[in-house]
Backbone as CSV, one residue per row, in Angstrom:
resi,resn,N_x,N_y,N_z,CA_x,CA_y,CA_z,C_x,C_y,C_z
1,MET,-72.400,-90.184,-44.277,-71.200,-89.344,-44.230,-71.224,-88.483,-42.968
2,ALA,-70.114,-88.402,-42.276,-70.050,-87.611,-41.057,-70.229,-86.139,-41.369
3,ASP,-70.906,-85.436,-40.498,-71.146,-84.016,-40.691,-71.107,-83.344,-39.331
4,TRP,-70.080,-82.484,-39.106,-69.941,-81.838,-37.822,-71.123,-80.935,-37.510
5,ARG,-71.900,-80.556,-38.531,-73.047,-79.687,-38.285,-74.119,-80.375,-37.455
6,GLN,-74.066,-81.712,-37.378,-74.997,-82.421,-36.502,-74.770,-82.065,-35.031
7,LEU,-73.565,-81.591,-34.705,-73.248,-81.269,-33.317,-73.525,-79.817,-32.961
8,VAL,-73.810,-78.961,-33.948,-73.967,-77.533,-33.679,-75.038,-77.232,-32.642
9,PRO,-76.235,-77.855,-32.700,-77.229,-77.536,-31.670,-76.751,-77.851,-30.259
10,VAL,-75.975,-78.932,-30.116,-75.487,-79.293,-28.789,-74.468,-78.273,-28.307
11,VAL,-73.533,-77.903,-29.200,-72.514,-76.947,-28.812,-73.131,-75.584,-28.531
12,ALA,-74.179,-75.242,-29.239,-74.843,-73.963,-28.989,-75.387,-73.903,-27.566
13,LEU,-75.779,-75.044,-27.021,-76.284,-75.071,-25.651,-75.149,-74.984,-24.639
14,LEU,-73.969,-75.506,-25.023,-72.854,-75.530,-24.091,-71.750,-74.574,-24.482
15,VAL,-72.053,-73.585,-25.339,-71.014,-72.742,-25.883,-70.078,-72.392,-24.770
16,CYS,-69.070,-73.378,-24.980,-67.881,-73.023,-24.346,-66.661,-73.443,-23.843
17,GLY,-64.777,-73.000,-21.995,-63.573,-73.163,-21.419,-62.542,-72.375,-22.097
18,VAL,-61.979,-71.595,-21.373,-60.905,-70.794,-21.880,-59.701,-71.688,-22.118
19,CYS,-59.030,-71.484,-23.274,-57.936,-72.378,-23.637,-56.832,-72.372,-22.586
20,ALA,-56.526,-71.213,-22.071,-55.390,-71.125,-21.154,-55.854,-71.107,-19.718
21,ASN,-55.788,-72.259,-19.048,-56.095,-72.235,-17.635,-54.943,-71.570,-16.897
22,GLY,-55.258,-70.943,-15.806,-54.302,-70.185,-15.017,-55.106,-69.292,-14.111
23,PRO,-54.482,-68.359,-13.405,-55.243,-67.461,-12.552,-56.301,-66.720,-13.368
24,PRO,-57.596,-66.933,-13.113,-58.623,-66.335,-13.948,-58.968,-64.932,-13.492
25,PRO,-59.451,-64.077,-14.392,-59.910,-62.757,-13.979,-61.283,-62.861,-13.337
26,ASP,-61.640,-61.839,-12.539,-63.001,-61.770,-12.043,-63.928,-61.418,-13.199
27,GLY,-65.166,-61.868,-13.119,-66.100,-61.614,-14.195,-66.218,-62.819,-15.107
28,THR,-66.721,-62.597,-16.298,-66.935,-63.662,-17.285,-66.011,-63.460,-18.474
29,GLU,-65.303,-64.524,-18.845,-64.359,-64.490,-19.950,-64.790,-65.500,-21.007
30,GLY,-65.062,-65.039,-22.212,-65.492,-65.920,-23.295,-64.481,-65.945,-24.420
31,THR,-64.304,-67.115,-25.023,-63.315,-67.303,-26.079,-63.940,-67.979,-27.290
32,LEU,-63.561,-67.520,-28.468,-63.963,-68.151,-29.723,-62.724,-68.324,-30.589
33,GLY,-62.487,-69.559,-31.076,-61.295,-69.821,-31.871,-61.568,-70.772,-33.016
34,ALA,-60.676,-70.765,-33.996,-60.771,-71.661,-35.151,-59.372,-71.898,-35.704
35,GLY,-59.156,-73.100,-36.271,-57.833,-73.392,-36.794,-57.797,-74.597,-37.707
36,GLN,-56.585,-74.918,-38.148,-56.325,-76.020,-39.066,-55.179,-76.855,-38.520
37,GLY,-55.101,-78.098,-38.984,-54.006,-78.946,-38.565,-53.887,-80.197,-39.411
38,ARG,-52.888,-80.990,-39.099,-52.673,-82.291,-39.733,-52.217,-83.276,-38.664
39,PHE,-52.558,-84.542,-38.855,-52.060,-85.569,-37.941,-51.954,-86.885,-38.688
40,SER,-51.144,-87.789,-38.147,-50.926,-89.092,-38.783,-50.833,-90.152,-37.696
41,PHE,-51.125,-91.391,-38.080,-50.962,-92.513,-37.159,-50.825,-93.797,-37.961
42,GLY,-50.252,-94.815,-37.346,-50.058,-96.089,-38.002,-50.967,-97.157,-37.449
43,SER,-51.404,-98.074,-38.324,-52.254,-99.183,-37.909,-52.062,-100.346,-38.868
44,CYS,-51.681,-101.506,-38.311,-51.540,-102.750,-39.107,-50.624,-102.563,-40.307
45,GLY,-49.502,-101.883,-40.110,-48.522,-101.721,-41.165,-48.810,-100.601,-42.141
46,THR,-49.886,-99.855,-41.935,-50.242,-98.746,-42.817,-50.230,-97.442,-42.028
47,LYS,-49.740,-96.368,-42.636,-49.764,-95.055,-42.003,-50.780,-94.178,-42.708
48,TYR,-51.605,-93.516,-41.914,-52.688,-92.687,-42.435,-52.403,-91.228,-42.117
49,PHE,-52.639,-90.361,-43.101,-52.368,-88.930,-42.954,-53.668,-88.158,-43.161
50,TYR,-54.029,-87.355,-42.166,-55.283,-86.597,-42.197,-55.008,-85.101,-42.114
51,ARG,-55.922,-84.315,-42.668,-55.970,-82.882,-42.374,-57.279,-82.608,-41.669
52,GLU,-57.300,-81.575,-40.839,-58.493,-81.319,-40.049,-58.729,-79.828,-39.844
53,SER,-59.981,-79.518,-39.548,-60.392,-78.175,-39.145,-61.015,-78.284,-37.762
54,VAL,-60.872,-77.231,-36.960,-61.419,-77.248,-35.608,-61.960,-75.871,-35.256
55,VAL,-63.070,-75.851,-34.534,-63.594,-74.617,-33.950,-63.820,-74.860,-32.465
56,HIS,-63.664,-73.808,-31.686,-63.779,-73.933,-30.231,-64.429,-72.684,-29.664
57,ALA,-65.279,-72.859,-28.688,-65.875,-71.731,-27.976,-65.870,-72.044,-26.494
58,GLY,-65.676,-71.055,-25.669,-65.610,-71.318,-24.243,-65.981,-70.116,-23.406
59,VAL,-66.420,-70.384,-22.192,-66.709,-69.312,-21.241,-66.334,-69.782,-19.850
60,ARG,-65.722,-68.898,-19.083,-65.393,-69.182,-17.689,-65.825,-67.993,-16.855
61,ALA,-66.533,-68.254,-15.774,-67.085,-67.191,-14.941,-66.557,-67.286,-13.521
62,GLY,-66.188,-66.138,-12.954,-65.788,-66.042,-11.557,-66.438,-64.808,-10.950
63,ASN,-66.702,-64.861,-9.660,-67.411,-63.749,-9.021,-66.596,-63.057,-7.932
64,GLY,-65.292,-63.295,-7.903,-64.447,-62.651,-6.918,-64.284,-63.434,-5.640
65,THR,-65.026,-64.526,-5.461,-64.917,-65.358,-4.261,-63.910,-66.487,-4.429
66,GLY,-63.414,-66.689,-5.650,-62.493,-67.783,-5.931,-63.136,-68.940,-6.654
67,PHE,-64.440,-69.098,-6.512,-65.131,-70.184,-7.194,-65.364,-69.826,-8.666
68,SER,-65.296,-70.842,-9.527,-65.462,-70.600,-10.964,-66.239,-71.730,-11.607
69,GLN,-66.821,-71.425,-12.753,-67.526,-72.410,-13.565,-67.085,-72.220,-15.008
70,SER,-66.884,-73.330,-15.710,-66.470,-73.285,-17.109,-67.329,-74.200,-17.963
71,LEU,-67.610,-73.766,-19.166,-68.261,-74.595,-20.173,-67.365,-74.656,-21.393
72,ASP,-67.267,-75.832,-22.009,-66.330,-76.055,-23.112,-67.022,-76.733,-24.283
73,GLY,-66.754,-76.287,-25.496,-67.262,-76.967,-26.678,-66.299,-76.873,-27.836
74,SER,-65.954,-77.996,-28.437,-65.083,-78.039,-29.620,-65.712,-78.924,-30.686
75,LEU,-65.535,-78.545,-31.938,-65.944,-79.358,-33.083,-64.752,-79.544,-34.001
76,TYR,-64.584,-80.739,-34.551,-63.516,-80.950,-35.524,-64.042,-81.795,-36.677
77,GLU,-63.408,-81.638,-37.825,-63.707,-82.459,-38.997,-62.390,-82.817,-39.657
78,GLN,-62.198,-84.097,-39.960,-60.944,-84.561,-40.536,-61.186,-85.314,-41.840
79,GLU,-60.181,-85.248,-42.723,-60.273,-85.883,-44.041,-58.961,-86.583,-44.354
80,LEU,-59.043,-87.823,-44.789,-57.860,-88.588,-45.162,-57.286,-88.030,-46.459
81,VAL,-55.989,-87.686,-46.467,-55.363,-87.112,-47.661,-54.426,-88.084,-48.372
82,ARG,-53.824,-89.049,-47.633,-52.977,-90.045,-48.275,-52.666,-91.157,-47.289
83,THR,-52.156,-92.248,-47.807,-51.730,-93.373,-46.982,-50.382,-93.877,-47.469
84,GLU,-49.685,-94.564,-46.617,-48.445,-95.262,-46.971,-48.554,-96.695,-46.475
85,PRO,-48.592,-97.711,-47.407,-48.556,-97.627,-48.863,-49.792,-96.912,-49.424
86,PRO,-49.679,-96.409,-50.678,-50.797,-95.677,-51.280,-52.048,-96.547,-51.431
87,ASN,-53.200,-95.870,-51.401,-54.507,-96.499,-51.663,-54.862,-97.599,-50.667
88,SER,-54.324,-97.515,-49.451,-54.681,-98.488,-48.413,-56.042,-98.127,-47.814
89,THR,-56.723,-99.134,-47.304,-58.012,-98.917,-46.658,-57.952,-99.447,-45.232
90,GLY,-59.019,-99.219,-44.485,-59.069,-99.713,-43.115,-59.437,-98.655,-42.100
91,GLN,-59.364,-97.373,-42.491,-59.741,-96.270,-41.614,-60.722,-95.359,-42.348
92,PRO,-61.591,-94.642,-41.631,-62.554,-93.747,-42.287,-61.866,-92.671,-43.113
93,GLU,-62.441,-92.362,-44.285,-61.918,-91.275,-45.095,-62.285,-89.920,-44.505
94,ARG,-63.407,-89.853,-43.837,-63.844,-88.622,-43.176,-64.405,-88.958,-41.796
95,GLU,-64.223,-88.021,-40.885,-64.818,-88.180,-39.555,-65.015,-86.804,-38.950
96,ALA,-66.131,-86.624,-38.292,-66.397,-85.409,-37.529,-66.558,-85.792,-36.075
97,GLY,-66.441,-84.823,-35.210,-66.604,-85.112,-33.793,-66.533,-83.851,-32.969
98,GLY,-66.608,-84.027,-31.674,-66.551,-82.886,-30.791,-66.393,-83.298,-29.346
99,LEU,-66.037,-82.343,-28.533,-65.898,-82.555,-27.095,-66.723,-81.502,-26.373
100,LEU,-67.562,-81.954,-25.447,-68.368,-81.065,-24.629,-68.008,-81.307,-23.170
101,ALA,-67.820,-80.249,-22.390,-67.429,-80.431,-20.995,-67.908,-79.272,-20.142
102,VAL,-68.138,-79.565,-18.883,-68.460,-78.547,-17.885,-67.563,-78.787,-16.680
103,ARG,-67.007,-77.715,-16.118,-66.091,-77.855,-14.990,-66.446,-76.857,-13.883
104,PHE,-66.144,-77.254,-12.656,-66.330,-76.388,-11.495,-65.031,-76.407,-10.700
105,GLY,-64.680,-75.273,-10.107,-63.428,-75.257,-9.372,-63.274,-74.068,-8.462
106,TYR,-62.062,-73.956,-7.910,-61.731,-72.861,-7.012,-60.324,-72.383,-7.348
107,HIS,-60.137,-71.053,-7.341,-58.844,-70.452,-7.633,-58.441,-69.540,-6.480
108,GLY,-57.383,-69.941,-5.771,-56.870,-69.135,-4.682,-55.790,-68.196,-5.155
109,ARG,-55.015,-67.693,-4.204,-53.974,-66.734,-4.557,-52.808,-67.400,-5.283
110,TYR,-52.479,-68.630,-4.875,-51.311,-69.285,-5.458,-51.601,-70.643,-6.088
111,VAL,-52.817,-71.116,-6.020,-53.140,-72.414,-6.604,-54.621,-72.447,-6.957
112,GLY,-54.962,-73.235,-7.959,-56.361,-73.345,-8.341,-56.557,-74.458,-9.352
113,GLY,-57.804,-74.749,-9.616,-58.095,-75.789,-10.590,-59.582,-75.996,-10.767
114,GLU,-59.921,-76.795,-11.772,-61.313,-77.110,-12.079,-61.402,-78.561,-12.528
115,ILE,-62.548,-79.173,-12.301,-62.760,-80.550,-12.742,-64.239,-80.748,-13.028
116,GLY,-64.541,-81.633,-13.963,-65.935,-81.896,-14.285,-66.074,-82.959,-15.357
117,PRO,-67.306,-83.296,-15.710,-67.552,-84.332,-16.713,-67.519,-83.779,-18.131
118,GLY,-67.178,-84.648,-19.060,-67.182,-84.297,-20.473,-67.779,-85.414,-21.309
119,MET,-67.975,-85.121,-22.585,-68.537,-86.097,-23.517,-67.841,-85.941,-24.863
120,TRP,-67.171,-86.997,-25.305,-66.503,-87.021,-26.606,-67.426,-87.721,-27.591
121,VAL,-67.805,-87.010,-28.646,-68.708,-87.541,-29.664,-67.937,-87.743,-30.961
122,MET,-68.022,-88.942,-31.544,-67.354,-89.255,-32.811,-68.390,-89.645,-33.854
123,LEU,-68.257,-89.073,-35.054,-69.195,-89.321,-36.147,-68.442,-89.801,-37.383
124,PRO,-67.920,-91.019,-37.387,-67.245,-91.534,-38.583,-68.236,-91.713,-39.721
125,ASP,-67.756,-91.556,-40.964,-68.674,-91.611,-42.108,-69.081,-93.028,-42.478
126,ASP,-68.441,-94.044,-41.872,-68.761,-95.424,-42.231,-69.134,-96.267,-41.006
127,ALA,-69.553,-95.597,-39.921,-69.896,-96.338,-38.702,-70.900,-95.531,-37.891
128,LEU,-71.411,-96.161,-36.833,-72.383,-95.499,-35.983,-71.719,-94.437,-35.111
129,THR,-72.510,-93.460,-34.722,-72.030,-92.427,-33.811,-71.580,-93.050,-32.490
130,GLN,-70.448,-92.590,-31.983,-69.923,-93.085,-30.714,-69.885,-91.942,-29.704
131,ILE,-70.342,-92.200,-28.492,-70.321,-91.209,-27.419,-69.556,-91.800,-26.249
132,VAL,-68.491,-91.120,-25.831,-67.613,-91.634,-24.784,-67.561,-90.629,-23.635
133,PRO,-68.001,-91.007,-22.415,-67.848,-90.123,-21.259,-66.364,-89.951,-20.912
134,VAL,-65.943,-88.721,-20.645,-64.546,-88.441,-20.314,-64.487,-87.391,-19.204
135,PRO,-63.390,-87.341,-18.450,-63.205,-86.261,-17.477,-62.556,-85.052,-18.151
136,SER,-62.759,-83.892,-17.579,-62.103,-82.674,-18.031,-61.598,-81.931,-16.803
137,ALA,-60.352,-81.454,-16.835,-59.786,-80.830,-15.638,-58.619,-79.922,-16.003
138,ASN,-58.318,-79.002,-15.096,-57.106,-78.203,-15.192,-56.643,-77.827,-13.792
139,VAL,-55.362,-77.527,-13.658,-54.803,-77.130,-12.373,-53.617,-76.205,-12.630
140,TRP,-53.385,-75.265,-11.743,-52.231,-74.371,-11.845,-51.722,-74.073,-10.438
141,ALA,-50.449,-73.688,-10.346,-49.859,-73.297,-9.074,-48.752,-72.288,-9.342
142,GLY,-48.755,-71.194,-8.592,-47.760,-70.143,-8.776,-48.377,-68.784,-8.555
143,THR,-47.952,-67.810,-9.354,-48.509,-66.467,-9.321,-48.959,-66.103,-10.726
144,ARG,-49.605,-64.966,-10.877,-50.039,-64.554,-12.209,-48.853,-64.325,-13.137
145,ASN,-47.702,-63.923,-12.570,-46.533,-63.643,-13.395,-45.844,-64.913,-13.877
146,ILE,-45.876,-65.977,-13.050,-45.296,-67.249,-13.479,-45.953,-68.387,-12.705
147,TYR,-46.367,-69.415,-13.411,-47.054,-70.534,-12.771,-46.853,-71.803,-13.596
148,GLY,-47.005,-72.927,-12.930,-47.048,-74.211,-13.614,-48.492,-74.593,-13.880
149,TRP,-48.735,-75.307,-14.970,-50.098,-75.674,-15.331,-50.151,-77.100,-15.874
150,ALA,-51.337,-77.670,-15.781,-51.614,-78.971,-16.401,-53.082,-78.988,-16.790
151,LYS,-53.401,-79.662,-17.887,-54.795,-79.727,-18.329,-55.090,-81.088,-18.928
152,LEU,-56.351,-81.476,-18.789,-56.843,-82.738,-19.327,-58.146,-82.463,-20.065
153,LEU,-58.106,-82.552,-21.391,-59.289,-82.313,-22.220,-59.929,-80.971,-21.871
154,ASP,-59.110,-79.943,-21.873,-59.531,-78.578,-21.551,-59.048,-77.650,-22.652
155,GLY,-59.982,-77.060,-23.410,-59.619,-76.162,-24.491,-60.000,-76.720,-25.839
156,ALA,-59.397,-76.168,-26.896,-59.695,-76.602,-28.262,-59.240,-78.048,-28.457
157,PHE,-60.180,-78.952,-28.693,-59.897,-80.385,-28.753,-60.016,-80.887,-30.183
158,SER,-59.038,-81.676,-30.616,-59.098,-82.386,-31.897,-58.047,-83.483,-31.853
159,ASN,-57.990,-84.315,-32.889,-57.008,-85.400,-32.906,-55.585,-84.882,-33.044
160,ALA,-55.399,-83.733,-33.714,-54.057,-83.175,-33.864,-53.524,-82.634,-32.546
161,ASP,-54.408,-82.186,-31.667,-54.026,-81.708,-30.338,-55.199,-81.951,-29.392
162,PRO,-55.177,-83.041,-28.633,-56.315,-83.393,-27.783,-56.409,-82.628,-26.470
163,ALA,-55.773,-81.462,-26.386,-55.906,-80.577,-25.224,-55.494,-81.255,-23.926
164,ILE,-54.364,-81.953,-23.978,-53.770,-82.580,-22.801,-52.321,-82.132,-22.728
165,GLY,-51.871,-81.617,-21.569,-50.492,-81.182,-21.496,-50.112,-80.626,-20.138
166,VAL,-48.810,-80.318,-19.989,-48.259,-79.699,-18.786,-47.215,-78.683,-19.225
167,GLY,-46.976,-77.659,-18.380,-45.967,-76.689,-18.751,-45.914,-75.517,-17.800
168,LEU,-45.357,-74.406,-18.275,-45.211,-73.175,-17.521,-45.930,-72.049,-18.248
169,GLY,-46.394,-71.075,-17.484,-47.062,-69.926,-18.070,-46.810,-68.693,-17.239
170,GLY,-47.240,-67.550,-17.767,-47.073,-66.308,-17.045,-47.668,-65.137,-17.790
171,GLU,-47.647,-63.985,-17.143,-48.169,-62.758,-17.741,-47.154,-61.646,-17.512
172,ILE,-46.831,-60.899,-18.587,-45.885,-59.807,-18.501,-46.336,-58.692,-19.430
173,PHE,-46.448,-57.493,-18.890,-46.904,-56.324,-19.642,-48.225,-56.594,-20.365
174,GLY,-49.102,-57.382,-19.720,-50.409,-57.666,-20.290,-50.447,-58.852,-21.226
175,ALA,-49.290,-59.340,-21.671,-49.244,-60.501,-22.561,-49.244,-61.782,-21.741
176,ARG,-50.098,-62.744,-22.114,-50.161,-64.046,-21.453,-49.477,-65.078,-22.347
177,ILE,-48.528,-65.797,-21.769,-47.734,-66.751,-22.546,-47.681,-68.077,-21.801
178,ARG,-47.851,-69.189,-22.531,-47.711,-70.524,-21.959,-46.947,-71.404,-22.931
179,ALA,-46.165,-72.318,-22.392,-45.445,-73.290,-23.220,-45.327,-74.580,-22.430
180,GLY,-45.294,-75.688,-23.148,-45.183,-76.970,-22.466,-45.161,-78.127,-23.430
181,ILE,-45.464,-79.286,-22.908,-45.492,-80.515,-23.696,-46.911,-81.053,-23.707
182,GLY,-47.444,-81.263,-24.903,-48.758,-81.848,-25.052,-48.670,-83.320,-25.403
183,LEU,-49.813,-83.963,-25.507,-49.839,-85.389,-25.812,-49.200,-85.675,-27.164
184,ASN,-49.325,-84.735,-28.121,-48.793,-84.959,-29.471,-47.535,-84.170,-29.770
185,GLY,-46.969,-83.459,-28.775,-45.752,-82.709,-29.029,-45.727,-81.392,-28.283
186,PRO,-44.696,-80.557,-28.529,-44.587,-79.262,-27.866,-45.777,-78.362,-28.189
187,VAL,-46.201,-77.569,-27.189,-47.319,-76.651,-27.365,-46.914,-75.271,-26.876
188,ALA,-47.509,-74.241,-27.468,-47.267,-72.867,-27.054,-48.542,-72.057,-27.271
189,GLU,-48.822,-71.143,-26.348,-49.994,-70.282,-26.436,-49.593,-68.867,-26.054
190,ALA,-50.230,-67.884,-26.679,-49.960,-66.491,-26.340,-51.186,-65.652,-26.677
191,SER,-51.405,-64.592,-25.888,-52.460,-63.642,-26.191,-52.035,-62.260,-25.723
192,VAL,-52.522,-61.237,-26.412,-52.180,-59.853,-26.085,-53.463,-59.036,-26.001
193,PRO,-53.487,-57.999,-25.155,-54.692,-57.185,-25.031,-54.847,-56.209,-26.193
194,VAL,-56.079,-56.095,-26.677,-56.417,-55.072,-27.659,-56.953,-53.843,-26.929
195,ASN,-57.778,-54.103,-25.922,-58.259,-53.082,-25.001,-58.597,-53.781,-23.689
196,GLU,-59.285,-53.107,-22.779,-59.550,-53.683,-21.466,-60.453,-54.910,-21.517
197,LYS,-61.230,-55.054,-22.580,-62.196,-56.142,-22.633,-61.971,-57.109,-23.789
198,THR,-60.890,-56.958,-24.537,-60.654,-57.813,-25.707,-59.198,-58.243,-25.779
199,ARG,-58.997,-59.538,-26.071,-57.652,-60.066,-26.282,-57.630,-60.876,-27.570
200,LEU,-56.504,-60.861,-28.253,-56.282,-61.694,-29.426,-55.146,-62.664,-29.125
201,GLY,-55.302,-63.906,-29.564,-54.274,-64.888,-29.249,-54.233,-66.041,-30.224
202,ALA,-53.325,-66.955,-29.969,-53.168,-68.147,-30.809,-52.500,-69.238,-29.994
203,ASP,-52.730,-70.477,-30.380,-51.994,-71.591,-29.790,-51.546,-72.529,-30.893
204,VAL,-50.382,-73.141,-30.687,-49.756,-73.991,-31.694,-49.255,-75.270,-31.048
205,CYS,-49.493,-76.382,-31.717,-48.895,-77.672,-31.349,-48.129,-78.166,-32.575
206,TYR,-46.849,-78.510,-32.403,-46.053,-78.934,-33.565,-45.145,-80.097,-33.192
207,ALA,-45.288,-81.190,-33.940,-44.403,-82.335,-33.781,-43.618,-82.609,-35.062
208,SER,-44.269,-82.398,-36.239,-43.627,-82.598,-37.536,-44.505,-81.946,-38.595
209,VAL,-44.059,-81.988,-39.851,-44.851,-81.394,-40.921,-46.165,-82.143,-41.123
210,ASP,-46.236,-83.377,-40.631,-47.458,-84.169,-40.750,-48.270,-84.203,-39.463
211,ASP,-47.774,-83.562,-38.414,-48.462,-83.565,-37.121,-48.331,-82.181,-36.481
212,TRP,-49.319,-81.337,-36.699,-49.305,-79.983,-36.151,-50.727,-79.418,-36.144
213,ARG,-50.904,-78.335,-35.387,-52.175,-77.607,-35.402,-51.957,-76.184,-34.934
214,ALA,-52.675,-75.249,-35.544,-52.615,-73.843,-35.151,-54.045,-73.318,-35.042
215,VAL,-54.337,-72.616,-33.953,-55.659,-72.059,-33.699,-55.525,-70.590,-33.331
216,ALA,-56.290,-69.718,-33.995,-56.376,-68.305,-33.646,-57.644,-68.085,-32.842
217,ARG,-57.599,-67.144,-31.887,-58.771,-66.947,-31.046,-58.926,-65.493,-30.613
218,ILE,-60.129,-65.148,-30.230,-60.459,-63.864,-29.641,-61.128,-64.104,-28.306
219,THR,-60.778,-63.310,-27.305,-61.323,-63.455,-25.957,-61.939,-62.140,-25.517
220,LEU,-63.136,-62.227,-24.982,-63.869,-61.059,-24.492,-64.088,-61.191,-22.996
221,LEU,-63.901,-60.097,-22.258,-64.052,-60.083,-20.813,-65.173,-59.128,-20.420
222,SER,-66.055,-59.627,-19.581,-67.134,-58.803,-19.055,-67.105,-58.860,-17.542
223,LYS,-66.939,-57.713,-16.888,-66.858,-57.671,-15.425,-68.180,-57.202,-14.840
């Protein structure tokens, strides 16, 4: 049986990527988030409906020179809740997995980005563990108040929202807001300051009642 706890030691070593790429602050910014979601897909005439849980932790560091480093770690666990037609087989009833990534980049005044290697680990309950090398990247262009962004396997990763998308973002009165289109549907993210070193936020991906995900997060800044 798949168990996401098998990945905890690995994620503990890589605890980490901030969900919202964009102009980064100087210093070190760490994020911890958790959420729930649902997703569905069809295969060989059968549609499968899953619910899932996801946790994500990330850290991005900058030293004022423009160069940055990010570490990313996500864990997810999914469970089959129903099929159409009912009682169909052919897909795992449970699966755990995770995405680990490290990125390096540069952020200038009006443009920036990061790129690096990642590893997608899948632990289906009826098959061998699968490890797939993947790229991880993000890019933005604009100003802190308004910018365009794109990301590839950057942030909280799961089947309901695989952290791939493009859109617009900005910051106003301390609130950071992003919206765009993800691989599975429209996405939106927002965070607000609690004090100078703490932010609270959330991100949502919604395509239908059977395909959505919501994640709440806390971000800490150390200069």
